[in-house]
C-alpha positions as CSV (number, residue, x, y, z in Angstrom):
1,M,-26.7,6.8,-7.6
2,N,-23.0,7.2,-6.9
3,L,-20.6,5.7,-9.5
4,L,-17.7,5.8,-7.1
5,R,-19.2,4.4,-3.9
6,K,-17.8,1.0,-2.7
7,N,-21.1,-0.4,-1.4
8,N,-23.4,1.1,-4.0
9,F,-25.9,-1.7,-4.4
10,I,-27.1,-1.0,-8.0
11,A,-27.9,-3.3,-10.8
12,I,-25.1,-1.9,-13.0
13,V,-22.5,-4.4,-11.9
14,F,-19.6,-2.9,-13.9
15,L,-20.0,0.4,-12.1
16,L,-20.4,-1.3,-8.8
17,I,-17.2,-3.3,-8.9
18,S,-15.0,-0.8,-10.7
19,M,-14.6,1.2,-7.5
20,V,-13.3,-1.4,-5.0
21,S,-9.7,-2.1,-4.0
22,C,-9.3,-5.7,-4.9
23,D,-12.7,-4.9,-6.5
24,V,-15.1,-6.3,-3.9
25,A,-17.8,-3.9,-2.9
26,T,-17.8,-3.7,0.9
27,Q,-18.6,-0.3,2.5
28,E,-21.3,2.4,2.2
29,N,-19.9,5.9,2.4
30,N,-21.2,9.3,1.5
31,A,-18.6,11.1,-0.6
32,T,-19.9,14.5,0.2
33,S,-19.7,14.2,3.9
34,T,-16.6,14.6,6.1
35,P,-15.1,11.1,6.3
36,K,-14.1,9.6,9.6
37,S,-10.6,8.2,9.9
38,N,-10.4,4.7,8.5
39,F,-7.4,3.7,10.7
40,A,-7.3,2.5,14.2
41,A,-4.3,4.6,15.4
42,T,-1.6,2.7,17.2
43,S,-0.8,5.8,19.3
44,P,-2.5,9.1,20.1
45,L,-2.2,11.6,17.3
46,P,0.1,14.6,18.0
47,S,-1.8,17.6,19.4
48,K,0.9,20.3,18.7
49,R,3.1,19.0,15.9
50,S,1.6,19.0,12.4
51,V,3.8,16.0,11.4
52,Q,4.6,13.0,13.5
53,S,8.3,12.1,13.4
54,V,8.8,8.6,14.8
55,S,11.8,7.2,12.9
56,D,14.3,4.4,12.7
57,K,17.2,6.1,14.3
58,S,19.6,3.9,12.4
59,T,18.4,5.2,9.1
60,H,16.2,8.3,9.9
61,N,13.4,6.7,7.9
62,V,10.1,8.1,9.2
63,Y,7.1,5.8,10.0
64,S,4.5,8.2,11.1
65,W,1.9,5.8,12.4
66,L,4.3,4.5,15.1
67,S,4.9,5.8,18.6
68,E,8.3,4.1,18.7
69,F,10.6,2.2,16.4
70,S,12.8,-0.8,17.3
71,P,15.5,-1.3,14.6
72,E,15.8,-4.9,15.5
73,N,12.2,-5.4,14.2
74,A,13.0,-3.8,10.8
75,L,12.4,-6.1,7.9
76,V,16.1,-6.0,6.9
77,N,17.1,-7.1,10.4
78,R,14.5,-9.8,10.8
79,I,14.7,-11.5,7.4
80,P,18.2,-12.4,6.2
81,A,19.4,-12.7,2.6
82,P,20.1,-16.3,1.5
83,T,23.6,-17.6,1.6
84,N,25.9,-16.0,-1.0
85,Y,23.3,-13.2,-1.6
86,Q,23.7,-9.5,-0.8
87,R,21.0,-6.9,-0.5
88,T,20.9,-4.7,-3.6
89,K,22.1,-1.2,-3.0
90,V,19.6,1.5,-2.6
91,A,20.0,5.2,-1.9
92,K,19.7,6.2,1.8
93,N,16.2,7.4,2.6
94,S,14.8,6.3,-0.8
95,F,11.5,4.6,-1.1
96,G,13.4,1.3,-1.5
97,D,15.4,1.9,1.7
98,W,12.2,2.9,3.5
99,L,10.4,-0.3,2.5
100,R,13.4,-2.5,3.4
101,H,13.2,-1.1,6.9
102,L,9.5,-1.6,7.4
103,P,8.7,-2.6,11.0
104,L,7.5,-6.1,11.6
105,Q,5.2,-7.6,14.2
106,P,6.7,-10.3,16.5
107,E,7.4,-13.7,14.9
108,G,4.3,-15.9,14.9
109,T,1.8,-12.9,14.7
110,K,-1.4,-13.9,12.9
111,V,-3.0,-11.8,10.1
112,M,-6.1,-10.1,11.4
113,L,-9.0,-8.7,9.5
114,H,-10.4,-5.2,9.9
115,N,-13.2,-6.6,12.1
116,G,-10.8,-8.1,14.6
117,K,-11.2,-11.7,13.4
118,Q,-8.4,-13.9,12.2
119,K,-7.9,-14.3,8.4
120,H,-9.0,-17.7,7.3
121,N,-5.8,-18.4,5.4
122,Q,-2.9,-18.2,7.9
123,N,-0.5,-20.0,5.6
124,A,0.1,-17.2,3.1
125,H,2.2,-14.9,5.2
126,F,5.8,-15.1,6.4
127,A,5.6,-12.1,8.7
128,V,3.1,-9.3,9.5
129,I,4.0,-5.7,9.0
130,N,3.5,-3.4,12.0
131,I,1.1,-0.9,10.4
132,D,-2.6,-0.3,11.3
133,T,-5.4,-1.6,9.1
134,G,-8.5,0.2,10.4
135,T,-11.9,-1.1,11.5
136,R,-13.6,-0.8,8.1
137,D,-13.2,-3.0,5.0
138,L,-11.2,-0.4,3.0
139,Q,-7.5,-1.0,3.2
140,Q,-7.3,-3.9,0.8
141,C,-4.6,-4.7,-1.9
142,A,-4.2,-1.6,-4.0
143,D,-5.0,0.5,-1.0
144,A,-2.0,-1.0,0.9
145,V,0.3,-0.2,-2.0
146,M,-1.0,3.4,-2.1
147,R,-0.8,3.7,1.7
148,L,2.9,2.7,1.7
149,K,3.8,5.1,-1.1
150,A,1.9,8.0,0.5
151,E,3.3,7.3,4.0
152,Y,6.9,7.4,2.6
153,H,6.4,10.9,1.1
154,Y,4.4,12.1,4.1
155,G,7.2,11.2,6.4
156,L,9.6,13.4,4.3
157,Q,6.9,16.1,4.1
158,Q,6.9,15.7,0.3
159,F,3.2,16.5,0.2
160,E,3.3,17.4,-3.5
161,Q,4.3,13.8,-4.3
162,I,1.2,12.3,-2.7
163,H,-1.5,12.0,-5.4
164,F,-3.7,9.3,-6.9
165,N,-6.5,9.1,-9.4
166,Y,-10.1,8.2,-8.6
167,T,-11.6,5.5,-10.8
168,S,-13.2,8.3,-12.8
169,G,-9.7,9.4,-13.8
170,D,-9.7,12.6,-11.6
171,K,-6.4,13.4,-9.9
172,V,-6.8,13.9,-6.2
173,S,-3.6,15.2,-4.4
174,F,-2.8,15.7,-0.8
175,E,-1.2,19.0,-1.8
176,D,-4.7,20.3,-2.8
177,W,-6.5,18.4,0.0
178,R,-4.4,20.0,2.8
179,Y,-5.3,23.5,1.4
180,G,-9.0,22.6,1.5
181,K,-9.4,21.8,-2.2
182,K,-11.3,18.5,-1.8
183,P,-13.2,16.3,-4.2
184,R,-17.0,16.2,-4.3
185,V,-18.7,13.3,-5.9
186,L,-22.1,13.7,-7.4
187,G,-23.5,10.9,-9.5
188,N,-20.8,10.2,-12.1
189,N,-19.1,13.5,-11.7
190,V,-16.2,14.8,-9.5
191,S,-15.9,18.4,-8.7
192,F,-13.6,20.2,-6.3
193,S,-14.1,22.8,-3.6
194,S,-12.1,26.0,-3.7
195,R,-8.5,26.1,-2.4
196,T,-7.9,28.1,0.7
197,N,-4.8,29.9,2.1
198,T,-4.7,27.8,5.2
199,S,-3.1,24.3,5.2
200,D,-3.7,21.4,7.4
201,N,-0.6,19.1,7.3
202,S,-1.6,17.0,10.3
203,Y,-1.4,13.3,10.2
204,K,-5.1,13.1,11.1
205,N,-5.9,15.0,7.9
206,F,-3.5,12.9,5.9
207,K,-5.5,9.8,7.1
208,R,-8.7,11.4,6.1
209,Y,-7.2,11.9,2.6
210,M,-6.2,8.3,2.4
211,Q,-9.6,7.1,3.4
212,A,-11.1,9.1,0.5
213,I,-8.5,7.5,-1.8
214,F,-9.4,4.0,-0.5
215,N,-13.1,4.7,-1.2
216,Y,-12.7,5.9,-4.7
217,A,-9.6,4.3,-6.2
218,G,-8.5,0.7,-6.6
219,T,-6.6,-1.7,-8.8
220,Y,-8.4,-0.5,-11.9
221,S,-7.3,3.1,-11.5
222,L,-3.9,2.4,-10.0
223,E,-2.8,0.2,-12.8
224,K,-3.4,3.0,-15.3
225,E,-1.2,5.4,-13.2
226,L,1.8,3.1,-13.2
227,Q,4.3,2.5,-16.0
228,N,5.2,-0.9,-17.3
229,I,8.7,-2.2,-16.3
230,P,10.6,-5.3,-17.6
231,I,11.5,-7.9,-15.0
232,N,15.2,-7.4,-15.5
233,D,14.8,-3.8,-14.5
234,M,12.9,-4.5,-11.3
235,Q,13.5,-2.3,-8.3
236,I,12.2,-2.2,-4.7
237,G,8.9,-0.3,-4.7
238,D,7.8,-1.8,-8.0
239,V,4.3,-3.3,-8.1
240,F,2.8,-6.5,-9.6
241,I,-0.8,-5.4,-10.5
242,Q,-3.8,-6.7,-12.4
243,G,-6.5,-4.1,-12.5
244,G,-9.8,-5.8,-13.0
245,F,-13.0,-7.1,-11.6
246,P,-11.6,-8.6,-9.4
247,G,-7.9,-7.4,-9.5
248,H,-5.0,-7.6,-7.2
249,A,-1.7,-5.9,-6.4
250,V,1.5,-6.7,-4.4
251,I,4.6,-4.6,-3.8
252,V,8.3,-5.5,-4.0
253,V,9.7,-4.6,-0.5
254,D,13.2,-5.9,-0.8
255,M,15.7,-7.4,-3.2
256,T,19.0,-9.3,-3.1
257,T,21.6,-10.5,-5.6
258,D,23.7,-13.6,-5.8
259,T,27.3,-12.5,-5.5
260,E,28.5,-15.2,-7.9
261,T,25.8,-15.6,-10.5
262,G,24.1,-12.3,-10.4
263,E,20.6,-13.9,-9.9
264,K,18.2,-11.4,-8.3
265,L,15.7,-12.3,-5.7
266,F,12.8,-10.2,-4.5
267,M,10.3,-10.1,-1.6
268,L,6.6,-9.2,-1.8
269,A,4.0,-7.7,0.6
270,Q,0.3,-7.4,0.3
271,S,-3.0,-6.7,1.9
272,Y,-6.0,-8.7,0.5
273,M,-9.7,-8.9,0.8
274,P,-11.4,-8.3,3.1
275,A,-9.1,-5.6,4.5
276,Q,-6.4,-7.2,6.6
277,D,-3.0,-6.6,8.1
278,M,-0.3,-6.0,5.5
279,H,2.1,-9.0,5.4
280,I,5.2,-10.4,3.8
281,L,4.2,-13.3,1.4
282,K,5.6,-16.8,1.5
283,N,6.9,-18.3,-1.7
284,P,4.5,-21.2,-2.3
285,M,6.7,-22.7,-5.1
286,N,10.0,-22.8,-3.2
287,R,9.8,-23.3,0.6
288,D,13.6,-23.3,0.9
289,L,13.9,-19.9,-0.8
290,S,10.8,-18.4,0.9
291,P,10.0,-15.6,1.5
292,W,12.3,-14.7,-1.4
293,Y,11.2,-15.1,-5.1
294,S,13.6,-15.5,-8.0
295,A,13.4,-12.8,-10.7
296,N,14.3,-15.5,-13.2
297,F,10.8,-16.8,-13.3
298,K,9.3,-17.2,-16.8
299,G,5.7,-16.7,-17.7
300,E,3.7,-16.7,-14.4
301,L,4.5,-15.6,-10.9
302,Y,2.7,-17.8,-8.3
303,T,2.0,-16.1,-5.0
304,P,-0.1,-17.7,-2.2
305,E,-3.4,-16.1,-3.3
306,W,-2.9,-14.7,-6.8
307,T,-1.0,-15.5,-10.0
308,F,0.7,-12.7,-11.9
309,K,2.5,-12.4,-15.2
310,E,5.8,-10.9,-16.1
311,S,4.0,-8.1,-17.9
312,D,2.2,-7.2,-14.7
313,L,5.2,-5.4,-13.2
314,R,4.8,-1.7,-13.0
315,R,6.4,1.4,-11.3
316,F,5.2,4.7,-9.9
317,R,6.1,7.5,-12.2
318,D,7.5,9.7,-9.4
């Protein structure tokens, strides 16, 4: 039986649930067969260009899944900072800048599940991010975090920066994947095919890579890849994560600072289980401040569907 398969109905429960993003076994996939794209594309894939280059013309940030970008729908232009607060400075075209300009769906958009049904809880989100979810129950919480990080680097053609570990601990990189060096899962073991001299940098191939990551990685593996960060050092792009059975992960997509007191606020985004539209979270503990959260919280961080601790804040190592 396959240790890494999401819907592997075996009696060894620990092995079953260790593979699932948000750690709920949902899909049956054969790791040795060519995976179909998990994502319902919002526009036709490019037939001639190897990299789609739809960008926010005001920043030149690239959002490869879009056919067009309207700056007025960027997060930073749709969700203002509270009075007396200013957005924290980030380098142009950095991951933080990219997240801050994520495209949003129209106001009032509901969160939809991968199967086209509405999410039962429509009170958790402040806004819905305009990014595809797919038709299979794969792009859950940790998957959404990994998707955003990978999309950022893909848009910059920084292919060597796109890599994640399977639950087994094996590193799977897009740099290898695009040259044909792909993982093969047999039982509890992961092996790799030989690297070729021909690369496939297409967005379609990138999505195939991400589907493999979604199948064989999750909160358990992602938590181990990230480095622990103190709350007072928080940056956009940091992740609150609890790797476990079940586990959960949310990502910091924006920050702002009080010009008088220096108090920092942050904004969070997530997907959840089952796979659903990525969305900006409300602050259930402070409706007046929502969707912003104060970084001065002590002990526990209460989000609409999960409770984190200060010690759960982590950061990608590159």
